[in-house]
N, C-alpha and C positions, 0 to 999 in steps of 0.2 A: 704384480704379476697375476695373470688371468687364471681362472679354474681350468681352463683348456691346457695351459701350459704346465700346471700342476698334474694334470691327469695324464698328459702324454708322457711326462718324465716318470711319473709312477708306473705307467703300463711298460715303458722301456726298462725300467728297473726290474719289473716282475719277469718280463721276458729274459733278461739276463740271468735272473734266478733260476728260470726254467732251464736255460741252456746249461748253467751249472749243474743242475741235477741230471740231465741228459748225459753230460760229459763226464761227470765224476762218477755218478752211480748207476746209470742205465746204458752205458756205453755198449756193453755185450748183451744186453736184454733186447727183446724184441722192438720195444719203443725206440730205443737208441740206433738199433741198426736200421730201422725204417727211417727215422730222422735223417740219417747221415747217408743212407744208401750203402752201407757197409755189409760185408759178408762176415761170418763169425770168425773166420780166420783173420781177416785184416783187422777186424776189431780187437781181437786178442793180441795181435802184434803192436797196436797202436794204443792199447789202453793207458799207458803211463803218460804218453803225450796228451791224449783226450783229457785225462784228469788236470794236467797242467793247465790247458786251455780252460777248462771249467773253473779253475781256481781264479783265473785272470777275469773271467766273466763275472765271478762273484765279487771281485773288487770293483769292477764297473758298476754293478748294482749297488753295493754299499756307498759308493761315492755319490751316486744319484740320489739315494735315500738319505744321505747326510746332507745334501744340498736342500733337499725339501724340508728336512727337520730344522736347518739353521734358519731358513727363510730369509727375507730382506735382500739387501744387496750381497752380502757375503754369501748367502745361500745361492743366489743367482749366479755368482762368480763360479761357486763349486759346481753347481749343475752345468753351466756352460763349459768348464773344463772337461768334465766327464762325458757330456754329449759329444764334445769334439773328439775325445778318445774313441767313442763308440763310432762316430762317423768315419774317422780314419781307419779304424779296424774293419768296418764294413766294406769301405772302398778297397782295402787291401784284399780282404776276403773274396770279394767279387771278381777282383782281377786275377787272382792266384788259385781260388779254389772252387767256387760256385757262383754263377752269376745271381742266384736267388738270394744270397747274402746282401746284395745292394738292397733289395726290397724288404728284407727282414730286419737289417741293422741300420744300414745307411740312410735310407729315405725316412725312417721314423726319426732317427737322431737329428736329420736336417730340419724335419718338421718340428721337432722339439726346440732346437735353436732359434728358428723362425718365431715361434710362439713366445719363447722366453724374452725376446727383445722387442716384442711388438708392444 
């Protein structure tokens, strides 16, 4: 597997750690409000839901890092599974929440999958 594939998978994993932090710990703070275009009132009302979403993003990151750690064919299979999960989540988010999710999650995941299998 190429260095580029490893780098893209690692960056996607780091992105999902960042999303975890935003959703679980910074949701009601200025950084979280800006990132998601929320008002303080809406953020307060959705804090528990956001924390749950953040936890799921953490699982995606953990899976990608696990695949990198495993390496070889087994690691490639793990990374492919978690990249597919990110891709599906990105497509769903773009269709239901915000079109920018397509470019933040889905496109990088598709690129990662392409590099993984080249």
